[in-house]
C-alpha positions as CSV (number, residue, x, y, z in Angstrom):
1,X,105.3,118.7,82.7
2,X,108.5,117.0,82.5
3,X,109.2,113.4,81.0
4,X,112.4,111.4,81.7
5,X,115.3,113.4,83.0
6,X,118.9,114.5,82.1
7,X,119.5,110.9,80.9
8,X,116.7,110.5,78.8
9,X,117.2,113.9,77.2
10,X,121.0,113.3,76.6
11,X,120.1,109.8,74.9
12,X,117.4,111.6,72.7
13,X,120.1,114.4,71.6
14,X,122.6,111.5,70.9
15,X,120.1,109.7,68.8
16,X,119.4,112.9,66.9
17,X,123.0,113.5,66.2
18,X,123.7,110.0,65.1
19,X,120.7,109.9,62.9
20,X,121.6,113.2,61.3
21,X,124.8,111.4,59.9
22,X,122.7,109.7,57.4
23,X,123.1,111.2,54.1
24,X,119.3,111.8,53.6
25,X,118.9,113.7,57.0
26,X,119.7,117.0,58.0
27,X,119.4,118.3,61.7
28,X,119.0,122.1,62.0
29,X,118.7,123.9,65.3
30,X,116.5,126.9,65.1
31,X,116.6,129.5,67.8
32,X,113.2,129.9,69.9
33,X,113.1,133.4,68.7
34,X,112.9,132.5,65.0
35,X,109.5,133.2,63.2
36,X,107.2,130.1,63.6
37,X,106.3,129.8,60.0
38,X,108.1,127.2,57.9
39,X,108.9,127.8,54.0
40,X,105.9,126.1,52.4
41,X,107.6,123.7,50.3
42,X,109.5,122.1,53.3
43,X,108.5,119.6,55.7
44,X,109.5,120.0,59.3
45,X,108.8,119.2,62.6
46,X,109.3,121.7,65.8
47,X,110.7,120.0,68.9
48,X,111.0,121.9,71.9
49,X,113.0,121.2,75.2
50,X,113.1,122.5,78.6
């Protein structure tokens, strides 16, 4: 199922980039081949894109 389109995806990615400029926010891109279990002491959210 797809929501939005290229413009929506672009806006979301731009929002993430702008938000990551805040000193208390870190944006990390993890390859889809990375193990799915996060370090236990770290809060995180996994987002997927088409």
